[in-house]
Each structure stands twice: as structure tokens, then as C-alpha cells.
C-alpha positions, 0 to 999 in steps of 0.5 A: 763206542765199542762198535767204532773201535772194532770197526777201526780194528777191522780197517787196520787189519784189512790195510795191514793184510793188503800191504802184506799181500802187495809186498809178497806179490812184488817179491814173488812177481820179481822172482817169477819175472826172473824165472820167465826171463831165464826160460825165454833165453834158454828156449831161444838158444 
């Protein structure tokens, strides 16, 4: 019983970490994309 509950806790922690990483990746990905767009438009001028 102890083993299965700790396994479930680890699984929940992993899922939680993956969700956090996905959200932060989307947020940072959006800002990076905006910065790249700004740099590209500036270099074209």
C-alpha cells in the first residue's frame, strides 16, 4: 500500500511539473516569437 501511494505521488508530481513546464514554455515562446519579429522587422529597415 505504501509503495503504490508513493508511486501515485511521484506520478502526480511529474504531471504537475510537465504542465508547469508547458505553460512556461508557451509564455516564454510567445515573448521570444515577439522579440524575433521585432528584430526581423528592424533588420529589414
